[in-house]
A tleap script that builds the chain and sets N, CA, C and O, in Angstrom:
source leaprc.protein.ff14SB
mol = sequence {
  NMET HIE PRO TYR ARG GLN MET MET THR MET
  GLN ALA LEU ARG CYS GLN VAL CYS ALA GLU
  PRO ALA ARG THR ARG LEU GLY PHE ILE PHE
  LEU THR GLY PRO ARG ASP ALA ASP PRO HIE
  GLN ALA THR ILE LEU THR ASN GLN PRO PRO
  VAL CYS ALA GLN HIE ALA ARG ALA ALA ALA
  ARG LEU CYS PRO HIE LEU GLU GLY ASN PRO
  MET VAL PHE LEU ALA ARG SER ALA PRO LEU
  TYR GLY VAL HIE GLY THR LEU TYR GLY TYR
  GLY GLU HIE GLY VAL GLN VAL VAL ALA GLN
  PRO ASP ALA PRO LEU PRO PHE GLY HIE PRO
  ASN LEU PRO THR LEU LEU ALA SER GLN LEU
  VAL ARG ARG LEU SER SER PHE ARG VAL VAL
  GLY LEU ASP GLU LEU MET LEU GLU LEU THR
  GLU ARG ALA CALA
}
set mol.1.N position { 0.747 -1.199 0.034 }
set mol.1.CA position { 0.046 -0.056 -0.041 }
set mol.1.C position { 0.885 1.247 -0.023 }
set mol.1.O position { 1.887 1.344 0.686 }
set mol.2.N position { 0.462 2.204 -0.793 }
set mol.2.CA position { 1.143 3.448 -0.839 }
set mol.2.C position { 1.271 4.055 0.534 }
set mol.2.O position { 0.277 4.004 1.258 }
set mol.3.N position { 2.408 4.641 0.998 }
set mol.3.CA position { 2.497 5.268 2.340 }
set mol.3.C position { 1.549 6.448 2.567 }
set mol.3.O position { 1.134 6.656 3.707 }
set mol.4.N position { 1.190 7.221 1.562 }
set mol.4.CA position { 0.324 8.280 1.743 }
set mol.4.C position { -1.093 7.723 1.947 }
set mol.4.O position { -1.825 8.224 2.800 }
set mol.5.N position { -1.482 6.726 1.204 }
set mol.5.CA position { -2.881 6.122 1.307 }
set mol.5.C position { -2.932 5.401 2.668 }
set mol.5.O position { -3.981 5.420 3.311 }
set mol.6.N position { -1.877 4.788 3.115 }
set mol.6.CA position { -1.882 4.071 4.426 }
set mol.6.C position { -2.105 5.170 5.497 }
set mol.6.O position { -2.928 4.990 6.395 }
set mol.7.N position { -1.357 6.336 5.404 }
set mol.7.CA position { -1.481 7.341 6.327 }
set mol.7.C position { -2.913 7.919 6.427 }
set mol.7.O position { -3.542 8.005 7.482 }
set mol.8.N position { -3.351 8.300 5.227 }
set mol.8.CA position { -4.702 8.900 5.091 }
set mol.8.C position { -5.825 7.972 5.678 }
set mol.8.O position { -6.656 8.427 6.463 }
set mol.9.N position { -5.828 6.720 5.296 }
set mol.9.CA position { -6.786 5.762 5.755 }
set mol.9.C position { -6.727 5.428 7.218 }
set mol.9.O position { -7.752 5.317 7.891 }
set mol.10.N position { -5.482 5.263 7.721 }
set mol.10.CA position { -5.334 5.014 9.137 }
set mol.10.C position { -5.699 6.296 9.964 }
set mol.10.O position { -6.349 6.199 11.005 }
set mol.11.N position { -5.286 7.433 9.498 }
set mol.11.CA position { -5.563 8.612 10.292 }
set mol.11.C position { -7.050 8.896 10.488 }
set mol.11.O position { -7.497 9.254 11.578 }
set mol.12.N position { -7.804 8.723 9.398 }
set mol.12.CA position { -9.253 9.029 9.339 }
set mol.12.C position { -10.079 7.804 9.533 }
set mol.12.O position { -11.301 7.921 9.447 }
set mol.13.N position { -9.531 6.609 9.793 }
set mol.13.CA position { -10.248 5.342 9.912 }
set mol.13.C position { -11.185 5.182 8.735 }
set mol.13.O position { -12.404 5.102 8.881 }
set mol.14.N position { -10.583 5.138 7.580 }
set mol.14.CA position { -11.297 4.946 6.279 }
set mol.14.C position { -10.893 3.588 5.715 }
set mol.14.O position { -9.836 3.049 6.042 }
set mol.15.N position { -11.734 3.068 4.888 }
set mol.15.CA position { -11.518 1.765 4.232 }
set mol.15.C position { -10.265 1.884 3.316 }
set mol.15.O position { -10.108 2.824 2.537 }
set mol.16.N position { -9.388 0.859 3.467 }
set mol.16.CA position { -8.297 0.810 2.664 }
set mol.16.C position { -8.526 0.613 1.270 }
set mol.16.O position { -7.631 0.819 0.450 }
set mol.17.N position { -9.780 0.188 0.916 }
set mol.17.CA position { -10.033 -0.191 -0.530 }
set mol.17.C position { -10.621 1.056 -1.226 }
set mol.17.O position { -10.185 1.489 -2.293 }
set mol.18.N position { -11.669 1.612 -0.518 }
set mol.18.CA position { -12.487 2.648 -1.222 }
set mol.18.C position { -12.362 4.001 -0.568 }
set mol.18.O position { -12.893 4.982 -1.090 }
set mol.19.N position { -11.664 4.092 0.579 }
set mol.19.CA position { -11.433 5.286 1.294 }
set mol.19.C position { -12.716 6.061 1.811 }
set mol.19.O position { -12.701 7.252 2.122 }
set mol.20.N position { -13.783 5.267 1.862 }
set mol.20.CA position { -15.025 5.743 2.548 }
set mol.20.C position { -14.840 5.423 4.120 }
set mol.20.O position { -13.959 4.658 4.512 }
set mol.21.N position { -15.739 6.069 4.979 }
set mol.21.CA position { -15.603 5.798 6.362 }
set mol.21.C position { -15.779 4.211 6.534 }
set mol.21.O position { -16.593 3.554 5.885 }
set mol.22.N position { -14.936 3.706 7.461 }
set mol.22.CA position { -14.893 2.225 7.677 }
set mol.22.C position { -15.722 1.859 8.901 }
set mol.22.O position { -15.822 0.661 9.167 }
set mol.23.N position { -16.315 2.736 9.657 }
set mol.23.CA position { -17.129 2.222 10.778 }
set mol.23.C position { -18.363 1.503 10.324 }
set mol.23.O position { -19.056 1.988 9.429 }
set mol.24.N position { -18.665 0.378 10.895 }
set mol.24.CA position { -19.915 -0.474 10.620 }
set mol.24.C position { -20.621 -0.474 11.848 }
set mol.24.O position { -20.119 -0.013 12.873 }
set mol.25.N position { -21.922 -1.038 11.799 }
set mol.25.CA position { -22.727 -1.193 13.070 }
set mol.25.C position { -22.090 -2.039 14.098 }
set mol.25.O position { -22.409 -1.945 15.283 }
set mol.26.N position { -21.149 -2.907 13.647 }
set mol.26.CA position { -20.437 -3.826 14.541 }
set mol.26.C position { -19.076 -3.294 15.117 }
set mol.26.O position { -18.451 -3.893 15.992 }
set mol.27.N position { -18.680 -2.123 14.550 }
set mol.27.CA position { -17.449 -1.529 14.969 }
set mol.27.C position { -16.563 -1.426 13.705 }
set mol.27.O position { -17.101 -1.383 12.598 }
set mol.28.N position { -15.294 -1.387 13.832 }
set mol.28.CA position { -14.312 -1.264 12.811 }
set mol.28.C position { -13.713 -2.652 12.526 }
set mol.28.O position { -13.350 -3.395 13.438 }
set mol.29.N position { -13.628 -2.960 11.264 }
set mol.29.CA position { -13.201 -4.293 10.789 }
set mol.29.C position { -11.698 -4.170 10.379 }
set mol.29.O position { -11.332 -3.422 9.472 }
set mol.30.N position { -10.909 -4.906 11.062 }
set mol.30.CA position { -9.471 -4.977 10.819 }
set mol.30.C position { -9.033 -6.374 10.400 }
set mol.30.O position { -9.329 -7.306 11.148 }
set mol.31.N position { -8.379 -6.603 9.317 }
set mol.31.CA position { -8.057 -7.895 8.845 }
set mol.31.C position { -6.604 -8.107 9.040 }
set mol.31.O position { -5.838 -7.180 8.776 }
set mol.32.N position { -6.130 -9.295 9.499 }
set mol.32.CA position { -4.726 -9.625 9.628 }
set mol.32.C position { -4.523 -10.936 8.936 }
set mol.32.O position { -5.487 -11.667 8.711 }
set mol.33.N position { -3.252 -11.276 8.576 }
set mol.33.CA position { -2.998 -12.594 8.110 }
set mol.33.C position { -3.138 -13.628 9.215 }
set mol.33.O position { -3.028 -13.339 10.406 }
set mol.34.N position { -3.388 -14.858 8.753 }
set mol.34.CA position { -3.670 -15.964 9.772 }
set mol.34.C position { -2.611 -16.175 10.816 }
set mol.34.O position { -2.905 -16.762 11.858 }
set mol.35.N position { -1.314 -15.699 10.582 }
set mol.35.CA position { -0.224 -15.928 11.574 }
set mol.35.C position { 0.340 -14.554 12.029 }
set mol.35.O position { 1.417 -14.485 12.620 }
set mol.36.N position { -0.399 -13.483 11.746 }
set mol.36.CA position { 0.220 -12.087 12.136 }
set mol.36.C position { -0.050 -11.578 13.525 }
set mol.36.O position { 0.593 -10.647 14.010 }
set mol.37.N position { -1.025 -12.216 14.161 }
set mol.37.CA position { -1.457 -11.598 15.473 }
set mol.37.C position { -1.963 -12.812 16.344 }
set mol.37.O position { -2.487 -13.792 15.816 }
set mol.38.N position { -1.793 -12.704 17.611 }
set mol.38.CA position { -2.260 -13.578 18.668 }
set mol.38.C position { -3.577 -13.107 19.130 }
set mol.38.O position { -3.596 -12.143 19.895 }
set mol.39.N position { -4.757 -13.699 18.741 }
set mol.39.CA position { -5.985 -13.133 19.143 }
set mol.39.C position { -6.318 -13.210 20.569 }
set mol.39.O position { -7.289 -12.628 21.053 }
set mol.40.N position { -5.439 -13.990 21.284 }
set mol.40.CA position { -5.641 -14.031 22.805 }
set mol.40.C position { -4.942 -12.897 23.536 }
set mol.40.O position { -5.114 -12.741 24.745 }
set mol.41.N position { -4.182 -12.131 22.841 }
set mol.41.CA position { -3.504 -10.930 23.496 }
set mol.41.C position { -4.543 -9.879 23.818 }
set mol.41.O position { -5.480 -9.732 23.035 }
set mol.42.N position { -4.452 -9.136 24.911 }
set mol.42.CA position { -5.372 -8.090 25.276 }
set mol.42.C position { -5.237 -6.932 24.306 }
set mol.42.O position { -6.248 -6.259 24.108 }
set mol.43.N position { -4.141 -6.622 23.692 }
set mol.43.CA position { -3.896 -5.562 22.841 }
set mol.43.C position { -3.223 -6.055 21.594 }
set mol.43.O position { -2.325 -6.895 21.648 }
set mol.44.N position { -3.665 -5.526 20.451 }
set mol.44.CA position { -3.110 -5.839 19.152 }
set mol.44.C position { -2.660 -4.501 18.443 }
set mol.44.O position { -3.427 -3.540 18.392 }
set mol.45.N position { -1.462 -4.472 17.927 }
set mol.45.CA position { -0.982 -3.242 17.206 }
set mol.45.C position { -1.073 -3.614 15.786 }
set mol.45.O position { -0.641 -4.706 15.417 }
set mol.46.N position { -1.638 -2.731 14.914 }
set mol.46.CA position { -1.744 -3.056 13.574 }
set mol.46.C position { -1.328 -1.847 12.725 }
set mol.46.O position { -1.558 -0.710 13.136 }
set mol.47.N position { -0.703 -2.075 11.513 }
set mol.47.CA position { -0.447 -1.039 10.605 }
set mol.47.C position { -1.312 -1.226 9.368 }
set mol.47.O position { -1.026 -0.620 8.335 }
set mol.48.N position { -2.326 -2.015 9.431 }
set mol.48.CA position { -3.224 -2.346 8.327 }
set mol.48.C position { -4.505 -1.515 8.570 }
set mol.48.O position { -5.177 -1.659 9.592 }
set mol.49.N position { -4.820 -0.627 7.574 }
set mol.49.CA position { -5.971 0.174 7.795 }
set mol.49.C position { -7.283 -0.654 7.885 }
set mol.49.O position { -7.261 -1.809 7.462 }
set mol.50.N position { -8.312 -0.188 8.356 }
set mol.50.CA position { -9.519 -0.946 8.333 }
set mol.50.C position { -10.187 -1.089 6.997 }
set mol.50.O position { -9.768 -0.464 6.022 }
set mol.51.N position { -11.237 -1.916 6.929 }
set mol.51.CA position { -11.983 -2.153 5.656 }
set mol.51.C position { -13.408 -1.848 5.957 }
set mol.51.O position { -13.835 -2.046 7.095 }
set mol.52.N position { -14.153 -1.391 5.037 }
set mol.52.CA position { -15.629 -1.238 5.190 }
set mol.52.C position { -16.312 -2.580 4.980 }
set mol.52.O position { -15.654 -3.481 4.461 }
set mol.53.N position { -17.512 -2.782 5.322 }
set mol.53.CA position { -18.265 -3.917 5.277 }
set mol.53.C position { -18.351 -4.432 3.713 }
set mol.53.O position { -18.280 -5.618 3.391 }
set mol.54.N position { -18.499 -3.437 2.885 }
set mol.54.CA position { -18.610 -3.717 1.460 }
set mol.54.C position { -17.345 -4.325 0.857 }
set mol.54.O position { -17.404 -5.076 -0.116 }
set mol.55.N position { -16.231 -3.995 1.437 }
set mol.55.CA position { -15.001 -4.547 0.870 }
set mol.55.C position { -14.213 -5.608 1.684 }
set mol.55.O position { -13.123 -6.014 1.281 }
set mol.56.N position { -14.740 -6.022 2.759 }
set mol.56.CA position { -14.076 -7.054 3.647 }
set mol.56.C position { -13.792 -8.260 2.905 }
set mol.56.O position { -12.662 -8.739 2.991 }
set mol.57.N position { -14.758 -8.868 2.114 }
set mol.57.CA position { -14.532 -10.080 1.416 }
set mol.57.C position { -13.533 -9.906 0.363 }
set mol.57.O position { -12.597 -10.694 0.229 }
set mol.58.N position { -13.733 -8.794 -0.456 }
set mol.58.CA position { -12.786 -8.518 -1.591 }
set mol.58.C position { -11.309 -8.431 -1.033 }
set mol.58.O position { -10.393 -9.064 -1.557 }
set mol.59.N position { -11.136 -7.611 0.059 }
set mol.59.CA position { -9.784 -7.429 0.506 }
set mol.59.C position { -9.230 -8.761 1.048 }
set mol.59.O position { -8.029 -8.991 0.909 }
set mol.60.N position { -9.983 -9.595 1.619 }
set mol.60.CA position { -9.496 -10.945 2.002 }
set mol.60.C position { -9.084 -11.732 0.826 }
set mol.60.O position { -8.035 -12.375 0.857 }
set mol.61.N position { -9.887 -11.717 -0.256 }
set mol.61.CA position { -9.535 -12.446 -1.492 }
set mol.61.C position { -8.363 -11.936 -2.260 }
set mol.61.O position { -7.560 -12.701 -2.794 }
set mol.62.N position { -8.270 -10.594 -2.312 }
set mol.62.CA position { -7.266 -9.924 -3.286 }
set mol.62.C position { -5.926 -9.768 -2.607 }
set mol.62.O position { -4.896 -9.793 -3.282 }
set mol.63.N position { -5.900 -9.612 -1.321 }
set mol.63.CA position { -4.571 -9.335 -0.631 }
set mol.63.C position { -3.796 -10.704 -0.383 }
set mol.63.O position { -4.238 -11.570 0.372 }
set mol.64.N position { -2.624 -10.819 -1.073 }
set mol.64.CA position { -1.837 -12.091 -0.954 }
set mol.64.C position { -1.409 -12.297 0.532 }
set mol.64.O position { -1.303 -13.435 0.989 }
set mol.65.N position { -1.161 -11.166 1.293 }
set mol.65.CA position { -0.839 -11.230 2.695 }
set mol.65.C position { -1.779 -11.966 3.638 }
set mol.65.O position { -1.399 -12.609 4.617 }
set mol.66.N position { -3.021 -11.815 3.259 }
set mol.66.CA position { -4.163 -12.403 4.061 }
set mol.66.C position { -4.419 -13.900 3.719 }
set mol.66.O position { -5.180 -14.601 4.386 }
set mol.67.N position { -3.763 -14.317 2.686 }
set mol.67.CA position { -3.870 -15.770 2.236 }
set mol.67.C position { -5.282 -16.230 2.087 }
set mol.67.O position { -5.517 -17.435 2.178 }
set mol.68.N position { -6.243 -15.374 1.865 }
set mol.68.CA position { -7.600 -15.808 1.729 }
set mol.68.C position { -8.370 -16.243 2.930 }
set mol.68.O position { -9.551 -16.583 2.860 }
set mol.69.N position { -7.651 -16.225 4.071 }
set mol.69.CA position { -8.143 -16.719 5.353 }
set mol.69.C position { -7.768 -15.756 6.481 }
set mol.69.O position { -7.008 -16.151 7.365 }
set mol.70.N position { -8.267 -14.498 6.498 }
set mol.70.CA position { -7.784 -13.638 7.387 }
set mol.70.C position { -8.384 -13.773 8.861 }
set mol.70.O position { -9.469 -14.313 9.077 }
set mol.71.N position { -7.680 -13.304 9.714 }
set mol.71.CA position { -8.333 -13.090 11.156 }
set mol.71.C position { -9.007 -11.876 11.082 }
set mol.71.O position { -8.427 -10.907 10.593 }
set mol.72.N position { -10.268 -11.776 11.538 }
set mol.72.CA position { -11.033 -10.561 11.517 }
set mol.72.C position { -11.221 -10.074 12.998 }
set mol.72.O position { -11.791 -10.739 13.863 }
set mol.73.N position { -10.688 -8.868 13.175 }
set mol.73.CA position { -10.804 -8.133 14.437 }
set mol.73.C position { -11.926 -7.079 14.334 }
set mol.73.O position { -11.790 -6.151 13.537 }
set mol.74.N position { -12.991 -7.176 15.079 }
set mol.74.CA position { -14.062 -6.233 15.208 }
set mol.74.C position { -13.703 -5.343 16.415 }
set mol.74.O position { -13.838 -5.783 17.557 }
set mol.75.N position { -13.277 -4.179 16.193 }
set mol.75.CA position { -12.868 -3.288 17.286 }
set mol.75.C position { -13.859 -2.215 17.474 }
set mol.75.O position { -14.290 -1.602 16.497 }
set mol.76.N position { -14.264 -1.941 18.734 }
set mol.76.CA position { -15.124 -0.793 19.044 }
set mol.76.C position { -14.293 0.524 19.011 }
set mol.76.O position { -14.850 1.561 18.649 }
set mol.77.N position { -13.084 0.523 19.347 }
set mol.77.CA position { -12.241 1.745 19.081 }
set mol.77.C position { -10.808 1.187 18.688 }
set mol.77.O position { -10.443 0.032 18.904 }
set mol.78.N position { -10.085 2.127 18.108 }
set mol.78.CA position { -8.747 1.767 17.590 }
set mol.78.C position { -7.910 3.077 17.626 }
set mol.78.O position { -7.623 3.650 16.574 }
set mol.79.N position { -7.525 3.543 18.823 }
set mol.79.CA position { -6.767 4.748 18.922 }
set mol.79.C position { -5.331 4.667 18.209 }
set mol.79.O position { -4.747 3.588 18.109 }
set mol.80.N position { -4.845 5.752 17.766 }
set mol.80.CA position { -3.546 5.794 17.085 }
set mol.80.C position { -2.575 5.518 18.245 }
set mol.80.O position { -2.750 6.006 19.362 }
set mol.81.N position { -1.569 4.734 17.940 }
set mol.81.CA position { -0.553 4.270 18.899 }
set mol.81.C position { 0.824 4.866 18.699 }
set mol.81.O position { 1.471 5.331 19.637 }
set mol.82.N position { 1.280 4.834 17.361 }
set mol.82.CA position { 2.561 5.307 17.032 }
set mol.82.C position { 2.887 5.075 15.587 }
set mol.82.O position { 2.000 5.048 14.734 }
set mol.83.N position { 4.124 4.912 15.317 }
set mol.83.CA position { 4.513 4.830 13.911 }
set mol.83.C position { 5.677 3.799 13.693 }
set mol.83.O position { 6.511 3.618 14.580 }
set mol.84.N position { 5.718 3.153 12.546 }
set mol.84.CA position { 6.899 2.423 12.032 }
set mol.84.C position { 7.672 3.378 11.269 }
set mol.84.O position { 7.119 4.287 10.651 }
set mol.85.N position { 9.050 3.197 11.285 }
set mol.85.CA position { 9.880 3.988 10.454 }
set mol.85.C position { 11.373 3.750 10.524 }
set mol.85.O position { 11.780 2.656 10.912 }
set mol.86.N position { 12.199 4.695 10.177 }
set mol.86.CA position { 13.579 4.604 10.204 }
set mol.86.C position { 14.216 5.677 11.071 }
set mol.86.O position { 13.861 6.847 10.928 }
set mol.87.N position { 15.055 5.369 11.881 }
set mol.87.CA position { 15.683 6.337 12.880 }
set mol.87.C position { 16.968 6.805 12.059 }
set mol.87.O position { 17.675 6.032 11.412 }
set mol.88.N position { 17.172 8.186 12.178 }
set mol.88.CA position { 18.340 8.818 11.510 }
set mol.88.C position { 19.138 9.571 12.590 }
set mol.88.O position { 18.628 9.929 13.651 }
set mol.89.N position { 20.411 9.786 12.255 }
set mol.89.CA position { 21.205 10.482 13.183 }
set mol.89.C position { 22.314 11.145 12.308 }
set mol.89.O position { 22.430 10.852 11.117 }
set mol.90.N position { 23.121 12.041 12.928 }
set mol.90.CA position { 24.209 12.826 12.175 }
set mol.90.C position { 25.531 12.068 12.568 }
set mol.90.O position { 25.879 11.960 13.744 }
set mol.91.N position { 26.186 11.594 11.607 }
set mol.91.CA position { 27.478 10.985 11.742 }
set mol.91.C position { 28.585 11.631 11.044 }
set mol.91.O position { 28.464 12.770 10.594 }
set mol.92.N position { 29.682 10.936 10.930 }
set mol.92.CA position { 30.854 11.458 10.217 }
set mol.92.C position { 30.539 11.832 8.765 }
set mol.92.O position { 31.165 12.775 8.279 }
set mol.93.N position { 29.643 11.194 8.037 }
set mol.93.CA position { 29.416 11.523 6.756 }
set mol.93.C position { 28.043 12.201 6.605 }
set mol.93.O position { 27.447 12.146 5.530 }
set mol.94.N position { 27.566 12.803 7.614 }
set mol.94.CA position { 26.278 13.619 7.509 }
set mol.94.C position { 25.198 12.758 8.063 }
set mol.94.O position { 25.448 11.841 8.845 }
set mol.95.N position { 23.954 13.064 7.644 }
set mol.95.CA position { 22.825 12.312 8.171 }
set mol.95.C position { 22.825 10.887 7.636 }
set mol.95.O position { 22.942 10.662 6.431 }
set mol.96.N position { 22.696 9.954 8.524 }
set mol.96.CA position { 22.661 8.475 8.052 }
set mol.96.C position { 21.606 7.751 8.905 }
set mol.96.O position { 21.140 8.213 9.947 }
set mol.97.N position { 21.270 6.549 8.347 }
set mol.97.CA position { 20.424 5.672 9.090 }
set mol.97.C position { 21.120 5.098 10.330 }
set mol.97.O position { 22.237 4.582 10.296 }
set mol.98.N position { 20.398 5.227 11.374 }
set mol.98.CA position { 20.911 4.634 12.735 }
set mol.98.C position { 20.341 3.315 12.992 }
set mol.98.O position { 21.054 2.395 13.394 }
set mol.99.N position { 18.978 3.166 12.759 }
set mol.99.CA position { 18.232 1.934 13.021 }
set mol.99.C position { 16.969 1.886 12.336 }
set mol.99.O position { 16.366 2.904 11.996 }
set mol.100.N position { 16.527 0.615 12.114 }
set mol.100.CA position { 15.137 0.468 11.608 }
set mol.100.C position { 14.449 -0.523 12.628 }
set mol.100.O position { 14.520 -1.742 12.470 }
set mol.101.N position { 13.812 0.036 13.633 }
set mol.101.CA position { 13.200 -0.802 14.696 }
set mol.101.C position { 12.140 -1.703 14.153 }
set mol.101.O position { 11.378 -1.311 13.269 }
set mol.102.N position { 12.078 -2.858 14.645 }
set mol.102.CA position { 11.119 -3.927 14.342 }
set mol.102.C position { 9.829 -3.585 14.763 }
set mol.102.O position { 8.837 -3.765 14.056 }
set mol.103.N position { 9.796 -3.016 16.076 }
set mol.103.CA position { 8.524 -2.600 16.657 }
set mol.103.C position { 8.227 -1.109 16.390 }
set mol.103.O position { 9.128 -0.295 16.188 }
set mol.104.N position { 6.881 -0.784 16.400 }
set mol.104.CA position { 6.591 0.595 16.200 }
set mol.104.C position { 7.013 1.422 17.425 }
set mol.104.O position { 7.031 0.908 18.543 }
set mol.105.N position { 7.347 2.684 17.215 }
set mol.105.CA position { 7.558 3.608 18.351 }
set mol.105.C position { 6.282 4.268 18.724 }
set mol.105.O position { 5.595 4.809 17.857 }
set mol.106.N position { 5.913 4.249 20.040 }
set mol.106.CA position { 4.677 5.020 20.419 }
set mol.106.C position { 4.830 6.491 20.343 }
set mol.106.O position { 5.912 7.053 20.508 }
set mol.107.N position { 3.713 7.100 20.089 }
set mol.107.CA position { 3.735 8.524 20.201 }
set mol.107.C position { 4.270 9.089 21.636 }
set mol.107.O position { 3.804 8.604 22.667 }
set mol.108.N position { 5.130 9.991 21.682 }
set mol.108.CA position { 5.741 10.422 22.943 }
set mol.108.C position { 7.094 9.833 23.132 }
set mol.108.O position { 7.811 10.267 24.034 }
set mol.109.N position { 7.491 8.889 22.358 }
set mol.109.CA position { 8.836 8.298 22.510 }
set mol.109.C position { 9.931 9.360 22.212 }
set mol.109.O position { 9.795 10.181 21.305 }
set mol.110.N position { 11.037 9.307 23.029 }
set mol.110.CA position { 12.039 10.322 22.794 }
set mol.110.C position { 12.759 10.249 21.453 }
set mol.110.O position { 13.342 11.265 21.075 }
set mol.111.N position { 12.780 9.187 20.717 }
set mol.111.CA position { 13.463 9.131 19.551 }
set mol.111.C position { 12.605 9.511 18.282 }
set mol.111.O position { 13.092 9.441 17.153 }
set mol.112.N position { 11.346 9.904 18.507 }
set mol.112.CA position { 10.469 10.308 17.428 }
set mol.112.C position { 11.019 11.497 16.604 }
set mol.112.O position { 10.927 11.497 15.376 }
set mol.113.N position { 11.584 12.495 17.285 }
set mol.113.CA position { 12.097 13.631 16.372 }
set mol.113.C position { 13.098 13.174 15.382 }
set mol.113.O position { 13.261 13.886 14.391 }
set mol.114.N position { 13.848 12.003 15.517 }
set mol.114.CA position { 14.752 11.614 14.459 }
set mol.114.C position { 14.280 10.377 13.670 }
set mol.114.O position { 15.079 9.664 13.063 }
set mol.115.N position { 13.048 10.164 13.696 }
set mol.115.CA position { 12.359 9.077 12.999 }
set mol.115.C position { 11.611 9.538 11.718 }
set mol.115.O position { 10.779 10.444 11.759 }
set mol.116.N position { 11.921 8.917 10.647 }
set mol.116.CA position { 11.132 9.212 9.416 }
set mol.116.C position { 10.087 8.069 9.349 }
set mol.116.O position { 10.355 6.900 9.074 }
set mol.117.N position { 8.878 8.558 9.634 }
set mol.117.CA position { 7.760 7.550 9.664 }
set mol.117.C position { 7.423 7.005 8.388 }
set mol.117.O position { 7.562 7.731 7.404 }
set mol.118.N position { 6.976 5.769 8.245 }
set mol.118.CA position { 6.566 5.205 6.976 }
set mol.118.C position { 5.127 4.659 7.070 }
set mol.118.O position { 4.430 4.542 6.063 }
set mol.119.N position { 4.674 4.309 8.377 }
set mol.119.CA position { 3.362 3.790 8.580 }
set mol.119.C position { 2.822 4.148 9.882 }
set mol.119.O position { 3.533 4.051 10.883 }
set mol.120.N position { 1.616 4.557 9.946 }
set mol.120.CA position { 0.848 4.771 11.247 }
set mol.120.C position { 0.417 3.401 11.786 }
set mol.120.O position { 0.193 2.462 11.022 }
set mol.121.N position { 0.305 3.308 13.122 }
set mol.121.CA position { -0.001 2.235 13.822 }
set mol.121.C position { -1.197 2.493 14.821 }
set mol.121.O position { -1.169 3.486 15.547 }
set mol.122.N position { -2.164 1.669 14.855 }
set mol.122.CA position { -3.310 1.702 15.773 }
set mol.122.C position { -3.272 0.553 16.693 }
set mol.122.O position { -2.809 -0.547 16.393 }
set mol.123.N position { -3.817 0.890 17.903 }
set mol.123.CA position { -3.917 -0.173 18.987 }
set mol.123.C position { -5.384 -0.624 19.156 }
set mol.123.O position { -6.309 0.145 19.422 }
set mol.124.N position { -5.491 -1.919 18.979 }
set mol.124.CA position { -6.790 -2.501 19.230 }
set mol.124.C position { -6.898 -3.166 20.620 }
set mol.124.O position { -6.234 -4.171 20.873 }
set mol.125.N position { -7.647 -2.667 21.430 }
set mol.125.CA position { -7.753 -3.315 22.796 }
set mol.125.C position { -9.234 -3.777 23.219 }
set mol.125.O position { -9.413 -4.592 24.123 }
set mol.126.N position { -10.192 -3.239 22.550 }
set mol.126.CA position { -11.518 -3.569 22.735 }
set mol.126.C position { -12.061 -4.216 21.465 }
set mol.126.O position { -12.677 -3.566 20.620 }
set mol.127.N position { -11.819 -5.473 21.365 }
set mol.127.CA position { -12.170 -6.099 20.057 }
set mol.127.C position { -12.695 -7.550 20.385 }
set mol.127.O position { -12.610 -8.014 21.522 }
set mol.128.N position { -13.199 -8.184 19.408 }
set mol.128.CA position { -13.547 -9.587 19.371 }
set mol.128.C position { -13.043 -10.201 17.930 }
set mol.128.O position { -12.986 -9.526 16.903 }
set mol.129.N position { -12.731 -11.414 18.010 }
set mol.129.CA position { -12.242 -12.061 16.700 }
set mol.129.C position { -13.410 -12.917 16.207 }
set mol.129.O position { -14.025 -13.656 16.976 }
set mol.130.N position { -13.698 -12.802 14.920 }
set mol.130.CA position { -14.653 -13.580 14.117 }
set mol.130.C position { -14.116 -14.121 12.881 }
set mol.130.O position { -13.071 -13.665 12.417 }
set mol.131.N position { -14.762 -15.071 12.308 }
set mol.131.CA position { -14.313 -15.477 10.947 }
set mol.131.C position { -15.065 -14.582 9.937 }
set mol.131.O position { -16.025 -13.863 10.216 }
set mol.132.N position { -14.528 -14.721 8.801 }
set mol.132.CA position { -15.006 -13.772 7.685 }
set mol.132.C position { -16.497 -14.113 7.413 }
set mol.132.O position { -17.320 -13.203 7.314 }
set mol.133.N position { -16.836 -15.359 7.296 }
set mol.133.CA position { -18.287 -15.691 7.051 }
set mol.133.C position { -19.231 -15.292 8.117 }
set mol.133.O position { -20.366 -14.888 7.867 }
set mol.134.N position { -18.700 -15.422 9.428 }
set mol.134.CA position { -19.469 -14.996 10.625 }
set mol.134.C position { -19.640 -13.486 10.511 }
set mol.134.O position { -20.728 -12.984 10.793 }
set mol.135.N position { -18.658 -12.774 10.127 }
set mol.135.CA position { -18.743 -11.347 10.066 }
set mol.135.C position { -19.857 -10.903 9.075 }
set mol.135.O position { -20.714 -10.074 9.381 }
set mol.136.N position { -19.781 -11.511 7.879 }
set mol.136.CA position { -20.726 -11.171 6.775 }
set mol.136.C position { -22.208 -11.537 7.282 }
set mol.136.O position { -23.168 -10.798 7.065 }
set mol.137.N position { -22.288 -12.650 7.921 }
set mol.137.CA position { -23.699 -13.042 8.466 }
set mol.137.C position { -24.138 -11.964 9.456 }
set mol.137.O position { -25.217 -11.400 9.276 }
set mol.138.N position { -23.337 -11.640 10.518 }
set mol.138.CA position { -23.667 -10.592 11.367 }
set mol.138.C position { -23.971 -9.289 10.794 }
set mol.138.O position { -24.902 -8.616 11.236 }
set mol.139.N position { -23.202 -8.882 9.793 }
set mol.139.CA position { -23.593 -7.671 9.183 }
set mol.139.C position { -24.841 -7.678 8.407 }
set mol.139.O position { -25.496 -6.645 8.271 }
set mol.140.N position { -25.213 -8.848 7.873 }
set mol.140.CA position { -26.493 -8.920 7.189 }
set mol.140.C position { -27.621 -8.959 8.233 }
set mol.140.O position { -28.660 -8.340 8.005 }
set mol.141.N position { -27.469 -9.614 9.294 }
set mol.141.CA position { -28.532 -9.664 10.411 }
set mol.141.C position { -28.740 -8.337 10.918 }
set mol.141.O position { -29.886 -7.943 11.133 }
set mol.142.N position { -27.664 -7.558 11.144 }
set mol.142.CA position { -27.875 -6.247 11.756 }
set mol.142.C position { -28.466 -5.283 10.835 }
set mol.142.O position { -29.062 -4.304 11.283 }
set mol.143.N position { -28.344 -5.486 9.573 }
set mol.143.CA position { -28.920 -4.618 8.507 }
set mol.143.C position { -30.460 -4.757 8.400 }
set mol.143.O position { -31.206 -3.841 8.054 }
set mol.144.N position { -30.830 -5.958 8.725 }
set mol.144.CA position { -32.181 -6.336 8.552 }
set mol.144.C position { -33.108 -5.786 9.706 }
set mol.144.O position { -34.315 -6.030 9.698 }
savepdb mol mol.pdb
quit
């Protein structure tokens, strides 16, 4: 996903496919690959923007990372947490890469002023995990 689109959709909680508001009657739909997150953790950090109800199935089918079998996190809220990026510093040859942290840096971290952010990260803590078919059924039932 293009970095600007990732930023725009994450910042405004818009669907990563159509860029329309992603909130559904059930909450926000976040998809992760089948091995990307432990659904038993109390908190999940994600750099994947949400999807709207209309595009949940298409995103699952078309995104190779999701392998056609995503974990679906229905989140009531998803506050911004921090950013992924590259840390820079000034060295003998001018500005240079210092590190590329594996984990995102939370907002307020002392290294943020020297980080070139590439992706926004949201924290899911009030969520439930459902299957894609279960999600579609619940969305249909709620609409009726």
